[in-house]
N, C-alpha and C positions, 0 to 999 in steps of 0.2 A: 409204767407209762403206757399210754394208748396212742393210736393214730401214728403219724409219721415219727413222733419221738420214740416210739417203741423200737426203732432201729438202732437207737443209741445205747451205749453202755448204761446199765441200770443205775450207775452211780451219778449220772447227770441229774441235777435237781429237777423235780417235777411238781411244782406248786400248783395250787388250784387256779391261780391267775396266770394267763398267758398274754403276751410273750414274756419270757424272762427278761429282766433288765440287768445289764452289766455296765458298770461305770468303771472305766479303765484309766490308768494313770494316777491312781491315788498316791499321794506323796507324804501325807502326814496322818497320824492316828486320829486327830480331830476331824479330818476330812473323810476318813473312813466312817466315823460316827455320823457325819452329816449325810453320807451316801446311804448308810443303813437306815437312818431316820427318814430319808426321802422315799425309801421303798426298794432300794437295790437288792436284787437276788444274788448278785456276784459283784465283787470288786477285783480290779486288775492291778497287779504290781509289776512294773516294767523293769527288767534287768537287761539293759542294752545301752551302752555308754553314749552313743550319738543322740539318744532321745533326751529331750528336755525334762522328761519325767522319769529318767533313770534313777533307780534306787541301788545303793550299795547294799551288800548282804546284811549288814547290821540294821540298816533302816528297813529293809524288807522284813527282817525278822521281827522288829519292833511293831510294825503295823500289823503283820500277820498274827502275832501273839495277842495284840490288842483286840482284833476283830474276830478271832477264831470262835466258832460256835454260834456266831450271830449272822454270818453271811458265808457264801461259798467263795473260797479264795482261789484266784487264778494268777499264775505267774506267766508273764509274756517274755519270750526271748526270740532272738533272730539268729538262726544258724549257729546256735551255741554248741560247743563241744561237750564231751561227756564230763570233763572235769568241772566246767562251769555249771552244768546242770546238776551235777552231784552236790556242789556247794550250795546252789540255790535251793534245791529241794531239801537239803539238810537244814538250811537256815529258815526258810519260810514254811516248809511242810504244806505246800499248796494242795488243794483238792483237785485241781485241774491244771494241766500244762497247755499253754497256747503258743503256737509256733508261727512266726511271721516271716520266716526266711524262705529259702529254696529247698526246704526239707523234702526229700523224696518220700513216696509212699512207704518204702521199706524203712526209712529212718523214722517215720511217724510210728509205724508198728513196733519198731525196735524200742523206742522210748516209752510207748505205752506199756510194753512188757517189762522194761527195765525198772520203771518207777511204779508200776502197778497202779496207774492213775488214768482217767480219761484224758484224751488229747484232742484239742481243737487245732485245726490247721487253716491259716489265712490263705485266701486265694484272691489275688489282684484281678480286678475285672475292668476291662476297657472295651471289649468287643465280645461278640458271641463266641469267637474262637477260644477265648480264655475259659469258657465254661466247659469245654471238652474235658478238662482235667478232673471234673467231678467224678468220672468213672474210675479214676486212678485211686480214689480214696473212698471206697464203697461204704465203710463202716465208721468213718470219721466225721465229726461235726465240722463242717466248713464255715469259716468266717468270710463272708463275701464283702470285700472292701474295694475301694477305688485303687487303681494303680497309682504309684507315686508320680509326681511330676518329673520331667526329664532332669537329670542331674542331682536328684535328691540323694541325701546320704542315709536315708532310712526308709523302710517300706511304709505302706499305708497311704491313705488318700489325702493326708495333710489337711483335713477339714473339708475335703470335697467329696461329693457323692458320684456314683456312676449312674449310667442310664438304667433305671429300674425296669424298663420295658424289655431289657435283655433277659429277664427272668420269666417272661411270658410262658415259655415252654418248660419251666423247671418241674421236675418230677414231683407229683403231689405227695409221694411217700418219702420224700427226702428232706428232713429238717435242716435248717441252716440258721446261722446267726448273721444278722445284717449290720454292717458297719459302714462308715464313711459318710461324712457330711450330715449326720443326724444332729438335730437341735430340738429344743422344746417346740419350735415352730414347724418343723418338718416331719417329726417322728410319727405323728398321728396318721398322716397320709400314707407313710410307709407301712404302718401296721395294718391299715385297712386294705391297702392294695396288695400286699405281699404275704400277710399272715406268717411272719417269721417265727421260728422257735424262740429266738432271742434277739434283742437289739443291743448294740454295743456302742457306747458313746464315750468320747474323751474330750476333745477340744470344744465340742458343742455345748459343754456345760462349764466352761472356764471363763475367767476374766484374767487377762494377762498371764495365761498358761497356768493358772491355779484354779482348782475346782471351786465353784461358787455354790454354796448351799441353796440359795434361792433358785438357781438354774437347775440344779439336780432335782429339786422338789418339783419344779415346773415340768421337767422332762418326764419324770415318773408319772405325774398326774395326767399328762397328755397321752402316755402309753395306755394307762388304765382306762381312761375315758374312751379312747379309740377302740380298745379291745371289748368294751362293753361289759 
């Protein structure tokens, strides 16, 4: 990898087309097929019971086995303990772990070593003060997402974006994945304005909380057109 992405673990995907496209919350093998056909570089499998996109271990294994070798597999968890992660890694054999809880920098480093895989860490953003945490994770790909609404039972932006102008001073040599409120209609502006390493979408390509093939295709087309 070259440029900002050179700071990442070499096992992160580095295709010719930037940014990478991650479609998270895949819940069926046929939807994995649709995401891959649309042009996804990564698909996310959620293992967190409060999420409407939660997958039991057998379901995660079935989707991972179905898609393996055709796309980068990412498993998403929230403050999972070692036993949960051991079971998930054994079942899905993901390429990448994505952590969306309050995992400390030490915990992130511990898990990267324990499972010998790259790790992405989500960071909730609502103000400039939230971005101070980036220095705590110097070699980790950060997933910049909106903070959840007050009283929410799960992390993430719940379909909302944060103020992208907060990233005006973002270090030019620091790659990041942009999440939160992205849709086929908004992602092009994000790509042009922020030049992220990757974009991460879930509810923005759904109809009634189920991934929609037409929306996934439109999302990927918007990304590629904006990236030129």
